[in-house]
N, C-alpha and C positions, 0 to 999 in steps of 0.2 A: 738813432739818427742824430748826428751832432748838430749843434747850433741852437739847442734849447736851453735857456738859462733860467735860473731861479734866483730871486733877489730879496733883500730885506735890509734893514738898518740894525746896526749894533748901537745901542744907546749908552751914553755916558751918564755921569752923575746928574741926578735930577732931570734927566731927559733934556739937558741943555746943550749937549754935543752928540755927534753921531758920526759913524763911518758906514758907508754903503758897501754891501757885499753882493757880489754876483758869482754864481757857480754854474759852469757848464755841466749839464747832466751826464753826458757820456764819458767825459774825460776828468771831471771834477776840477777842472782848471778854474782858478779863482782870480777875480778882478776886484780890487778894493777901490772905492770911490772916496776921494778926499773931499770932505765938506767942511772947509775951514771956518765958515761963518755959522749960519743957522742951517737947518735941514728942511727948508721949505720945499714945496713942490717945484718951484722954479730952479732952485739950486741943485736938487737931486736930478731933475731932468737934464740940466746943463752938464753935470758931471757924468751922468750915464751916457749921454750922447757923445761927449768928448772921448770917453774911454772906449766905448763900444764901436765908435767909428774907425778905430784902429784895426778892427777885425775885418776879414774878408766877408763879403755879403752872405755867402753860404753858411757862415758861422753865426748869423743873426736871424735865426728862424722864428724864435718866440722868446718872450720873457714872461715868467710867472712870478707874481709879487703878492705879498701879504696885502691886507685891505687898508693899510695906513694912508693917511691924508698926504703923506709925502709924495705919493704918486698921482696926485690929482691932475698933473699935467701930462698924463699918459698919452693923450692924443698927439702932442708934439713929439714925444718919444717915438711913437709908432710911425709918424710921417718921416722923421729924420732918419731912423734906422731901417725903415721899411720892414718892420717886424711887429706882429701883433703882441699886445700886452694882455695877459690874462690875470685875473685875480682869484685867489683861493677863496673857498667857502669860509664863512666865519668860524673861528675856533678850530681850524683844520690844518695845523702845521705840517702834518704828514704829506700834504699835497706839495710841499717844498722840502722834502726830506733831505736832499743833498745839501741844501742851503742851511737847514737847521743843524745838521751834523758839522758843517764847515764853521758856522758861527760858534758852536761849542769849542771847536779846535782853536778858533781865533781868540777866545777868552783867555788863553794862555798869555797872550800879549796885551789884550785889551780887557783888563780885569773889571768886573762890575764895580760901580761906584767911583770910577776914576774920570777925570776930565779928558775926553778924547781930543780936545783942541790942542793938546800938547803934541800930537802927532802931525808932522808935516807930510807932504806928498812923497818925499824921498823915503821917509821912514815907513810909510805904508807900502811903498814898492818893495822895500827890503822884506817886510813881513809877508807880503804876497808872494814874492819869489821864493822865500824859504818854504812856505806851504806848498807851492807848486813843485818844489824839488823833494817833497816828502813822499816816500813810497806808500802806496795805499793797498791794503788787502783786496779791496773791491776791484782794483786794477791789476790783479795778479802781481802785486808788489812793484809795479811800474809807478813812476811819478806822474802827476797830472801833466807836467811839461813834456815828458816822454810820450804820453798818450796823445797829446795834442800834436806834437811833432810828427808822430807816426801817421796820424790822421791826415795832416796836411801833406805829408810826403806821398801817401797813398793816393790822395786826390790829384796831386800834380802828375803822378805817373799815369793815372787813368785818362787825363786830359791831353797828354802829349802823344 
C-alpha cells in the first residue's frame, strides 16, 4: 500500500550539518529535506511538513523514523500531515531498509566527512530528481518517478 514513508538524516562533517531523507516504501520515491541551519527538531519538523504537504493526503499514511532527537517534535508532524509517526526499535536499521539503502545511494553525492551546508535547496532537488529517475531492480527497472506516476494515474482512473 503506498503512502508509507521511511526517514532519517544524512549527517555531514562533525555532525554539524545534515540533509533529511524520506523514501516512500512501495515506489522508492525520494524527498530530500533542506536543512540550511541546524538540524533541530523544530527545523526538521518544519522542513518535513513543508515538503510532505505537497503530496496528496492518501500518500501520507505513515512515517517511520530512527530514534534521533531531531524528531522530538513528532506530534506537530502528525497533526500537520495527519499521518502517524513511528519509531524504529533501537539498533534496528532494517526496520527502515528502503531508507538505509537510499542513504547509501545518496552518499555518492553527499560523501562522508563533507559540510552539507554547501548544498542549497535547488541542488538537493537536482539530486532528488536524479535518484527518482534512476531505474531500480526492485521496481522491475522502472524508476521511482514512473512508479509514483503509475500509482497516481491508477488511483485517478479508479475514482473517476
